[in-house]
N, C-alpha and C positions, 0 to 999 in steps of 0.2 A: 526557761519558761517565764521568769520574772522580767527579763528584757523585753520579750514579746508583749507581755501584758503592760509594761511601762510605756511601750510605743503606742499601744491601743488607747491607753489612758490619755496620753498627750494628744493624740488625734481626736479623741472624743471631746476633750475639754476645748481644744482650739476650734473644732467645728461648731460646738455648742456656743462658744463665745462669739464666733463670727456671725452665726445666724441670729443670736440674741441682739447683737449690735445692729444688724440690718433690720430686724423687726422693730426695734426701738426707734431707729432713725425714721422709719416709715411713719410711725405715730407722731414722733417729735416734729418732723418736717411737714406734717399735715397729711393724714391718710387720704384726705379727699384729693390731694394732688396725685397720689399713687393710683387711686381709683379712676381719676380722669385719664391717666396714662393707660391704664388697662383698657378703658373704654375706647381710647384712640387706636388701639391695636386689635380691637374686635373681641376683647374679653370683657364680660360683664364686670362693672366696677366693684360689685360686692366681693368678687374673688380677691381683690386687694386686701380686704379686711381679713379674709380667711388666711391668705398667705402670710400677712404680717402677724396674725395671731399665732399661727403655727411656728413662725420663725422666733417670736418672742418667748412663748411658753415652751416650745420644743427646745429652744436654746438652753433655757434653765434646766429642763429635764435632762438634756444630754450632759451638761456640766456635772449634774449630780449623779448621772448614771441611772436614771429612771426611764424605763421603756425605751432603751437604747435602740433596739431593732425597729420598733414601730416608728419612732421619731426619725431614724435614719432613712427608712423607706419614704416617709413623707418628705424629707429634705431632698432625697433623690428625685422624687416626682416633681418637686418645685424646680430643681435645677434642670431637669429634662424640659420642662415647660419653658423656662427662661432661654435655654439654648435654642429650642426649635421655634419659638414664637418671636424672639427678638434678636438673639446674638448670632445665629448661624449665618445669615446673609452678610454679616460684618467680617467674617473670617476669623481665624484663630487669634490673630493679634489686633484686629480691629481695622478701622478705615481712616484713622488719623483724627477723627472727631469723637468717636465712641470706642470703648474697649471691645475687644473680641470676646470669644467664649472661653478663653484659657482659664480664667478664675472659676467660672461655673463648671467647667470640665474637671478641674482639680477638686472642687467641693463635691461634685457628683461621685468621683472616685473614692473620696474619703467616706462619704455616706454609704456607698455600696460596701466598702470594706467593713464598716461598723455593723451593717445589717447582717453580714455573714459571720462576723467574728464571735468568738465565745465571750461571754460576759467577763469583764476584767476584774482584777482583784479589788480595785478601789471603785466599786460601783454599788449603788443602793439596790440595783437589780439583784445582787447576791444576797442582800438582806431580805428582800421581799420574796424571791424565788429560791430555788435550791442553790447550794454553794458549789455545785459541780461545774457550773459555767457552760452548760449545754444549751 
């Protein structure tokens, strides 16, 4: 049981860190650039702010184990959006100029796993909610 929970903790922290860094880089590199990219593919630019905010705040929450299921579902939605709006036409490995959807697919799988997994031993969710991990 501890081994399974340790694996879930590692996945949760790595996924949270990955999304935090991606959200931070969107703000650091100029969120208006990301908003412009969103506009160029037919998605309203304000969605870039929402996505970056979810990545940044959700990443911290996931690292701490707060709202793991909700945050994981939001991350899964973001990854589905990225795959179907940008990455799918590039193929699994990409087209030589842009990466394919392999990273987004892996992050999607991690998010789905965490959305369905029991709360882990090292999670603030256990302190806020019951300790049974249901």
